[in-house]
PALOLO-753548 format. One record per residue (C-alpha): residue number from 1; chain; x, y, z; residue in three letters. Coordinates in pm, whole numbers, plus 50000, padded with zeros to 5 digits. Each point is the difference from the previous one (the first is absolute). Example, Ala and Ser with C-alpha at 12.3 -4.5 7.8 and 13.67 -1.06 7.14 Angstrom:
BEGIN
<node><pos>1</pos><unit>A</unit><east>51230</east><north>49550</north><up>50780</up><code>ALA</code></node>
<node><pos>2</pos><unit>A</unit><east>50137</east><north>50344</north><up>49934</up><code>SER</code></node>
***
This chain:
BEGIN
<node><pos>1</pos><unit>A</unit><east>32634</east><north>07135</north><up>12507</up><code>MET</code></node>
<node><pos>2</pos><unit>A</unit><east>50090</east><north>50331</north><up>50165</up><code>THR</code></node>
<node><pos>3</pos><unit>A</unit><east>49849</east><north>49886</north><up>50330</up><code>GLN</code></node>
<node><pos>4</pos><unit>A</unit><east>50207</east><north>49684</north><up>49993</up><code>ILE</code></node>
<node><pos>5</pos><unit>A</unit><east>50318</east><north>50198</north><up>49929</up><code>THR</code></node>
<node><pos>6</pos><unit>A</unit><east>49926</east><north>50245</north><up>50281</up><code>GLU</code></node>
<node><pos>7</pos><unit>A</unit><east>49927</east><north>49715</north><up>50240</up><code>LYS</code></node>
<node><pos>8</pos><unit>A</unit><east>50328</east><north>49829</north><up>49909</up><code>LEU</code></node>
<node><pos>9</pos><unit>A</unit><east>50195</east><north>50323</north><up>50036</up><code>GLU</code></node>
<node><pos>10</pos><unit>A</unit><east>49843</east><north>50053</north><up>50341</up><code>GLU</code></node>
<node><pos>11</pos><unit>A</unit><east>50094</east><north>49649</north><up>50109</up><code>GLN</code></node>
<node><pos>12</pos><unit>A</unit><east>50355</east><north>50041</north><up>49872</up><code>ILE</code></node>
<node><pos>13</pos><unit>A</unit><east>50035</east><north>50327</north><up>50186</up><code>SER</code></node>
<node><pos>14</pos><unit>A</unit><east>49874</east><north>49841</north><up>50320</up><code>PHE</code></node>
<node><pos>15</pos><unit>A</unit><east>50238</east><north>49705</north><up>49961</up><code>MET</code></node>
<node><pos>16</pos><unit>A</unit><east>50294</east><north>50234</north><up>49940</up><code>GLN</code></node>
<node><pos>17</pos><unit>A</unit><east>49920</east><north>50185</north><up>50323</up><code>GLN</code></node>
<node><pos>18</pos><unit>A</unit><east>49978</east><north>49672</north><up>50192</up><code>GLU</code></node>
<node><pos>19</pos><unit>A</unit><east>50331</east><north>49879</north><up>49857</up><code>ILE</code></node>
<node><pos>20</pos><unit>A</unit><east>50166</east><north>50326</north><up>50092</up><code>SER</code></node>
<node><pos>21</pos><unit>A</unit><east>49869</east><north>49982</north><up>50357</up><code>GLN</code></node>
<node><pos>22</pos><unit>A</unit><east>50114</east><north>49639</north><up>50035</up><code>MET</code></node>
<node><pos>23</pos><unit>A</unit><east>50342</east><north>50088</north><up>49866</up><code>SER</code></node>
<node><pos>24</pos><unit>A</unit><east>50036</east><north>50282</north><up>50252</up><code>ASP</code></node>
<node><pos>25</pos><unit>A</unit><east>49895</east><north>49768</north><up>50282</up><code>GLU</code></node>
<node><pos>26</pos><unit>A</unit><east>50246</east><north>49730</north><up>49893</up><code>ILE</code></node>
<node><pos>27</pos><unit>A</unit><east>50279</east><north>50257</north><up>49989</up><code>TYR</code></node>
<node><pos>28</pos><unit>A</unit><east>49911</east><north>50120</north><up>50348</up><code>SER</code></node>
<node><pos>29</pos><unit>A</unit><east>49986</east><north>49646</north><up>50137</up><code>GLN</code></node>
<node><pos>30</pos><unit>A</unit><east>50334</east><north>49911</north><up>49842</up><code>GLN</code></node>
<node><pos>31</pos><unit>A</unit><east>50163</east><north>50301</north><up>50168</up><code>LYS</code></node>
<node><pos>32</pos><unit>A</unit><east>49852</east><north>49890</north><up>50333</up><code>GLU</code></node>
<node><pos>33</pos><unit>A</unit><east>50125</east><north>49643</north><up>49950</up><code>ILE</code></node>
<node><pos>34</pos><unit>A</unit><east>50352</east><north>50126</north><up>49932</up><code>ILE</code></node>
<node><pos>35</pos><unit>A</unit><east>49990</east><north>50220</north><up>50312</up><code>LYS</code></node>
<node><pos>36</pos><unit>A</unit><east>49873</east><north>49716</north><up>50218</up><code>LEU</code></node>
<node><pos>37</pos><unit>A</unit><east>50261</east><north>49762</north><up>49861</up><code>THR</code></node>
<node><pos>38</pos><unit>A</unit><east>50275</east><north>50249</north><up>50081</up><code>ASN</code></node>
<node><pos>39</pos><unit>A</unit><east>49859</east><north>50045</north><up>50351</up><code>ASP</code></node>
<node><pos>40</pos><unit>A</unit><east>49999</east><north>49624</north><up>50055</up><code>ILE</code></node>
<node><pos>41</pos><unit>A</unit><east>50361</east><north>49974</north><up>49883</up><code>LEU</code></node>
<node><pos>42</pos><unit>A</unit><east>50105</east><north>50278</north><up>50239</up><code>LYS</code></node>
<node><pos>43</pos><unit>A</unit><east>49822</east><north>49831</north><up>50291</up><code>ILE</code></node>
<node><pos>44</pos><unit>A</unit><east>50160</east><north>49666</north><up>49914</up><code>ARG</code></node>
<node><pos>45</pos><unit>A</unit><east>50344</east><north>50163</north><up>49996</up><code>ASP</code></node>
<node><pos>46</pos><unit>A</unit><east>49935</east><north>50166</north><up>50337</up><code>LYS</code></node>
<node><pos>47</pos><unit>A</unit><east>49890</east><north>49668</north><up>50151</up><code>LEU</code></node>
<node><pos>48</pos><unit>A</unit><east>50310</east><north>49829</north><up>49864</up><code>THR</code></node>
<node><pos>49</pos><unit>A</unit><east>50218</east><north>50270</north><up>50152</up><code>ASN</code></node>
<node><pos>50</pos><unit>A</unit><east>49822</east><north>49971</north><up>50334</up><code>ILE</code></node>
<node><pos>51</pos><unit>A</unit><east>50052</east><north>49622</north><up>50003</up><code>GLU</code></node>
<node><pos>52</pos><unit>A</unit><east>50367</east><north>50038</north><up>49913</up><code>ASN</code></node>
<node><pos>53</pos><unit>A</unit><east>50062</east><north>50275</north><up>50257</up><code>ASP</code></node>
<node><pos>54</pos><unit>A</unit><east>49806</east><north>49837</north><up>50284</up><code>SER</code></node>
<node><pos>55</pos><unit>A</unit><east>50243</east><north>49713</north><up>50052</up><code>GLY</code></node>
<node><pos>56</pos><unit>A</unit><east>49712</east><north>49755</north><up>50001</up><code>ILE</code></node>
<node><pos>57</pos><unit>A</unit><east>50066</east><north>49704</north><up>49777</up><code>ASN</code></node>
<node><pos>58</pos><unit>A</unit><east>49745</east><north>49881</north><up>49754</up><code>ASN</code></node>
<node><pos>59</pos><unit>A</unit><east>49865</east><north>49657</north><up>50097</up><code>LEU</code></node>
<node><pos>60</pos><unit>A</unit><east>50101</east><north>49862</north><up>49661</up><code>ALA</code></node>
<node><pos>61</pos><unit>A</unit><east>50358</east><north>50114</north><up>50057</up><code>GLU</code></node>
<node><pos>62</pos><unit>A</unit><east>50037</east><north>49851</north><up>50348</up><code>GLU</code></node>
<node><pos>63</pos><unit>A</unit><east>50176</east><north>49668</north><up>50031</up><code>SER</code></node>
<node><pos>64</pos><unit>A</unit><east>49897</east><north>49748</north><up>50256</up><code>SER</code></node>
<node><pos>65</pos><unit>A</unit><east>50225</east><north>49972</north><up>50307</up><code>PRO</code></node>
<node><pos>66</pos><unit>A</unit><east>50248</east><north>49713</north><up>50011</up><code>PRO</code></node>
<node><pos>67</pos><unit>A</unit><east>49883</east><north>49689</north><up>50178</up><code>HIS</code></node>
<node><pos>68</pos><unit>A</unit><east>50212</east><north>49833</north><up>50270</up><code>TYR</code></node>
***
Protein backbone atom coordinates (compact mmCIF):
# COMPACT_ATOMS: atom_id res chain seq x y z
CA MET A 1 0.00 0.00 0.00
CA THR A 2 2.84 2.41 0.79
CA GLN A 3 4.38 1.85 -2.64
CA ILE A 4 1.09 2.66 -4.32
CA THR A 5 0.72 5.84 -2.27
CA GLU A 6 4.27 6.94 -3.07
CA LYS A 7 3.75 6.22 -6.75
CA LEU A 8 0.54 8.26 -6.78
CA GLU A 9 2.19 11.14 -4.92
CA GLU A 10 5.02 11.08 -7.44
CA GLN A 11 2.59 11.18 -10.35
CA ILE A 12 0.62 14.01 -8.77
CA SER A 13 3.79 15.99 -8.22
CA PHE A 14 4.83 15.47 -11.83
CA MET A 15 1.39 16.52 -13.08
CA GLN A 16 1.44 19.65 -10.93
CA GLN A 17 4.80 20.64 -12.43
CA GLU A 18 3.48 20.07 -15.95
CA ILE A 19 0.36 22.12 -15.27
CA SER A 20 2.45 24.94 -13.86
CA GLN A 21 4.73 24.95 -16.91
CA MET A 22 1.75 24.93 -19.27
CA SER A 23 0.14 27.78 -17.36
CA ASP A 24 3.32 29.85 -17.61
CA GLU A 25 3.54 29.16 -21.34
CA ILE A 26 -0.09 30.12 -21.92
CA TYR A 27 0.45 33.36 -20.01
CA SER A 28 3.50 34.15 -22.11
CA GLN A 29 1.67 33.38 -25.35
CA GLN A 30 -1.30 35.51 -24.34
CA LYS A 31 1.00 38.48 -23.69
CA GLU A 32 2.57 37.97 -27.12
CA ILE A 33 -0.87 37.78 -28.79
CA ILE A 34 -1.90 41.05 -27.16
CA LYS A 35 1.34 42.73 -28.30
CA LEU A 36 0.95 41.47 -31.86
CA THR A 37 -2.68 42.54 -31.97
CA ASN A 38 -1.71 46.04 -30.85
CA ASP A 39 1.05 46.14 -33.48
CA ILE A 40 -1.42 45.14 -36.19
CA LEU A 41 -3.85 47.85 -35.10
CA LYS A 42 -1.09 50.47 -35.21
CA ILE A 43 -0.03 49.37 -38.69
CA ARG A 44 -3.63 49.43 -39.89
CA ASP A 45 -4.04 52.98 -38.56
CA LYS A 46 -0.82 54.08 -40.27
CA LEU A 47 -1.97 52.59 -43.58
CA THR A 48 -5.33 54.32 -43.26
CA ASN A 49 -3.58 57.63 -42.63
CA ILE A 50 -1.28 57.11 -45.60
CA GLU A 51 -4.26 56.38 -47.87
CA ASN A 52 -6.11 59.45 -46.62
CA ASP A 53 -3.07 61.75 -46.92
CA SER A 54 -1.94 60.50 -50.33
CA GLY A 55 -4.87 61.92 -52.26
CA ILE A 56 -5.34 58.61 -54.02
CA ASN A 57 -8.94 57.48 -54.00
CA ASN A 58 -9.88 54.01 -53.01
CA LEU A 59 -11.28 52.06 -55.98
CA ALA A 60 -14.47 51.36 -54.05
CA GLU A 61 -14.99 55.08 -53.47
CA GLU A 62 -14.47 56.14 -57.10
CA SER A 63 -17.54 56.75 -59.20
CA SER A 64 -17.61 55.93 -62.84
CA PRO A 65 -17.28 58.89 -65.24
CA PRO A 66 -20.46 60.22 -66.83
CA HIS A 67 -21.29 58.82 -70.24
CA TYR A 68 -22.10 61.09 -73.18
